[in-house]
C-alpha positions as CSV (number, residue, x, y, z in Angstrom):
1,M,55.0,169.6,111.5
2,S,52.5,167.0,110.4
3,S,51.6,169.2,107.3
4,A,55.2,169.1,106.2
5,I,55.4,165.3,106.6
6,Q,52.1,164.2,105.0
7,P,53.0,165.1,101.2
8,L,56.3,163.3,101.6
9,R,54.8,160.3,103.2
10,R,52.1,160.3,100.3
11,S,54.8,160.8,97.6
12,I,56.6,157.7,99.2
13,L,53.7,155.4,99.3
14,S,52.6,156.6,95.7
15,K,56.2,155.3,94.3
16,T,55.9,152.3,96.5
17,K,52.6,151.4,94.9
18,T,54.0,151.8,91.5
19,L,56.9,149.5,92.3
20,I,54.5,146.7,93.5
21,Q,52.5,147.0,90.4
22,F,55.4,146.8,88.1
23,L,56.9,143.7,90.1
24,Q,53.4,142.1,89.9
25,I,53.3,142.7,86.2
26,Q,56.9,141.3,85.6
27,L,56.0,138.1,87.7
28,H,52.7,137.7,85.5
29,F,54.5,137.4,82.7
30,Q,57.2,135.3,84.0
31,K,59.6,138.1,82.7
32,P,63.1,138.9,84.4
33,I,63.1,142.3,85.7
34,S,65.4,144.1,83.4
35,C,65.1,147.7,84.9
36,F,63.2,149.6,87.6
37,P,61.0,152.6,86.6
38,Q,63.1,155.5,85.6
39,F,62.2,157.5,88.9
40,L,63.4,154.7,91.1
41,C,66.7,154.2,89.4
42,F,69.9,155.8,91.0
43,Q,72.4,156.7,88.4
44,S,75.8,157.3,89.7
45,P,78.4,159.0,87.7
46,I,81.3,156.9,89.4
47,Q,79.8,153.5,88.9
48,P,81.7,152.9,85.5
49,Q,84.9,153.9,87.1
50,I,84.3,151.7,90.1
51,R,83.5,148.8,87.5
52,N,86.5,149.5,85.6
53,F,88.7,149.6,88.8
54,G,87.3,146.2,89.9
55,S,88.3,144.7,86.7
56,V,91.9,146.1,86.9
57,V,92.2,144.7,90.6
58,S,91.0,141.3,89.3
59,E,93.2,141.1,86.5
60,T,96.2,142.3,88.7
61,R,95.4,139.7,91.4
62,K,95.2,137.0,88.4
63,S,98.5,138.1,87.0
64,A,100.1,138.0,90.5
65,F,99.0,134.5,91.2
66,E,100.0,133.3,87.8
67,N,103.5,134.6,88.2
68,L,103.8,133.2,91.7
69,L,102.6,129.7,90.1
70,L,105.2,129.8,87.6
71,R,107.9,130.9,89.9
72,L,107.1,127.8,92.2
73,L,107.3,125.7,89.2
74,R,110.7,127.3,87.9
75,N,112.1,126.5,91.2
76,E,110.9,123.1,91.4
77,I,112.3,122.2,88.2
78,Q,115.7,123.6,88.9
79,Y,115.6,122.1,92.2
80,E,114.9,118.5,90.7
81,L,117.5,119.2,87.6
82,D,120.3,120.0,90.2
83,H,119.8,116.8,91.9
84,L,119.0,114.6,88.9
85,Q,122.0,112.3,88.3
86,Q,122.3,110.9,84.8
87,H,122.0,107.1,85.0
88,R,124.0,105.0,82.7
89,V,121.7,102.0,81.5
90,E,123.5,98.6,81.6
91,F,121.1,95.6,81.7
92,N,123.1,92.7,80.7
93,G,123.1,93.5,76.9
94,F,119.4,94.9,76.8
95,K,118.9,97.9,74.6
96,V,116.7,100.5,76.4
97,D,114.1,102.4,74.7
98,E,113.1,105.0,77.3
99,R,109.9,106.1,75.7
100,P,110.0,109.7,77.2
101,G,106.7,110.8,78.4
102,E,105.4,107.4,79.0
103,E,105.0,105.2,82.3
104,W,106.6,102.2,80.6
105,V,110.2,101.5,79.4
106,S,111.0,98.7,76.8
107,L,114.0,96.7,76.8
108,G,115.1,94.2,74.2
109,K,117.9,91.9,72.9
110,F,118.7,88.6,71.0
111,F,119.5,85.5,72.9
112,G,121.5,82.9,70.8
113,K,120.4,82.5,67.1
114,S,116.9,82.0,67.3
115,E,115.4,83.8,70.1
116,E,114.5,87.4,70.6
117,I,113.4,88.7,74.2
118,K,111.3,91.8,74.8
119,V,110.7,93.2,78.3
120,E,108.2,95.9,79.1
121,V,108.5,97.7,82.6
122,T,106.3,100.1,84.5
123,V,107.7,103.1,86.5
124,F,106.8,102.3,90.2
125,D,103.3,101.2,90.5
126,G,102.7,99.8,94.0
127,S,104.7,99.3,97.3
128,V,104.6,97.3,100.6
129,P,105.5,98.5,103.8
130,L,108.6,97.2,105.6
131,R,108.4,95.9,109.0
132,T,111.1,94.5,111.3
133,V,110.7,91.8,114.3
134,G,108.6,93.6,117.0
135,D,106.9,96.2,114.9
136,K,103.3,96.6,116.1
137,P,100.4,96.1,113.4
138,G,98.7,99.5,112.6
139,L,101.7,101.8,113.3
140,P,102.9,103.9,110.6
141,V,105.9,102.6,108.6
142,E,108.3,104.8,106.8
143,E,110.1,102.5,104.9
144,V,108.5,100.7,101.9
145,H,109.5,98.3,99.0
146,L,108.7,99.9,95.7
147,H,107.0,97.6,93.1
148,I,107.6,97.5,89.3
149,T,105.5,95.4,86.9
150,M,107.6,93.4,84.4
151,I,106.3,91.5,81.3
152,I,108.8,89.4,79.4
153,S,108.4,88.0,76.2
154,I,110.2,85.2,74.7
155,L,109.9,85.0,70.9
156,K,111.5,81.9,69.2
157,K,112.3,82.3,65.5
158,D,109.9,80.8,62.8
159,S,107.0,80.3,65.5
160,N,103.9,82.6,65.9
161,R,103.5,81.9,69.7
162,V,105.1,83.6,72.5
163,L,106.2,82.5,76.0
164,E,105.3,85.3,78.6
165,F,106.2,85.8,82.1
166,I,104.4,88.4,84.3
167,C,106.7,89.4,87.1
168,S,107.3,91.7,90.1
169,A,110.6,93.3,90.0
170,W,111.3,94.2,93.6
171,P,114.4,96.3,94.7
172,D,116.5,93.1,95.2
173,A,114.5,90.3,94.0
174,L,112.5,88.8,91.0
175,E,109.2,87.3,91.5
176,I,107.5,85.4,88.8
177,R,103.5,85.6,89.3
178,K,102.4,84.1,85.9
179,L,103.5,82.1,83.0
180,F,101.4,81.3,79.8
181,V,101.8,81.1,75.8
182,R,100.0,83.3,73.7
183,E,99.8,84.1,69.8
184,K,102.2,86.8,68.5
185,S,99.5,88.9,67.3
186,K,97.5,89.8,70.3
187,S,93.6,89.6,69.6
188,P,91.0,91.4,72.0
189,T,88.5,88.4,71.2
190,K,91.0,85.7,72.3
191,Q,92.1,85.4,75.9
192,P,94.8,82.8,76.3
193,Y,94.6,80.2,79.3
194,T,97.1,81.6,81.7
195,G,97.3,78.6,83.9
196,P,97.8,78.3,87.9
197,A,99.4,81.2,89.9
198,F,103.3,80.5,89.7
199,W,103.5,79.6,93.4
200,E,101.1,76.7,92.9
201,L,103.6,74.9,90.3
202,D,106.2,72.3,91.5
203,D,109.0,73.4,93.4
204,E,111.5,72.1,91.3
205,L,109.6,73.4,88.1
206,Q,109.6,76.9,89.7
207,D,113.4,76.7,90.3
208,A,114.0,75.5,86.8
209,L,111.9,78.5,85.2
210,N,114.0,81.0,87.5
211,V,117.2,79.5,85.9
212,F,115.7,79.7,82.5
213,L,115.3,83.6,83.0
214,E,118.7,83.8,84.8
215,E,120.4,82.5,81.9
216,R,119.0,85.2,79.9
217,G,120.1,87.8,82.1
218,I,116.9,88.5,84.1
219,D,117.6,87.8,87.8
220,N,118.0,89.5,91.2
221,N,120.9,91.7,90.0
222,F,118.8,92.7,86.9
223,C,116.1,93.9,89.4
224,V,118.7,96.1,91.4
225,R,119.8,97.8,88.4
226,L,116.2,98.3,87.0
227,H,115.0,100.1,90.2
228,N,118.1,102.5,89.9
229,Y,117.1,103.3,86.6
230,I,113.5,103.5,87.2
231,T,114.3,105.9,90.0
232,Y,116.1,108.2,87.5
233,K,113.2,107.8,85.0
234,D,110.6,108.6,87.6
235,K,112.2,111.9,88.5
236,A,113.0,112.6,84.8
237,E,109.5,112.3,84.0
238,Y,108.4,114.5,87.0
239,V,110.7,117.3,85.6
240,R,109.1,116.8,82.1
241,W,105.7,116.8,83.5
242,M,106.5,120.2,85.3
243,E,108.0,121.5,82.2
244,S,104.8,121.0,80.3
245,V,102.7,122.7,82.9
246,Q,105.0,125.5,82.8
247,S,104.8,125.8,79.0
248,L,101.4,125.6,78.9
249,L,100.7,128.4,81.6
250,E,103.4,130.8,79.9
251,R,101.0,130.8,76.7
252,K,99.0,133.9,76.4
């Protein structure tokens, strides 16, 4: 029995020694091991077929996942379109530039013979929680007041200066935050003095400036209509965004 095992053992030891010497040479020259000696390489006739099968399975899984992703997008788009109500824009004489694909909306109109009003508004860009009397701090609040930033520019004829209001448009109220004067041509090197915060001004002056905007059709009712429109705009942009993603994924 031992006479039969000894030649096999010598053969294994000889091949192991040759493998160790081969690895040492490779490490000495810091070269990657590209192939083992021929007598140690096991060639299987089914290996190419296994690799090809794995590639087919991988492509099939990828295709199935992309089809699922596209189906989910189509379902979501259709759902939003079914619930998207066209909104008629009426803003006290303001002409609306919807600016599709952007997060801003432009409104403008002329007031009297020598004044132009331009209004830039964002889609919803913030919120504050709504709390009622008795709510405990720290508890989750489901309802929020959505916030819209509004920049109102009053341009006078034959003047190179602009009266600018920075406002918050809440669902039912207009809040002026800043008032300042700047040049018509904005310069990145010139920063106008923006004055104090609006709430720091004299109360009567604050009231007068609010009346100034109300006379031009920018008041609390304007904010109500603006929020209704931005709700529509926000959903329309969401649909447009999903359609863009879908179009890109469908490209081969």
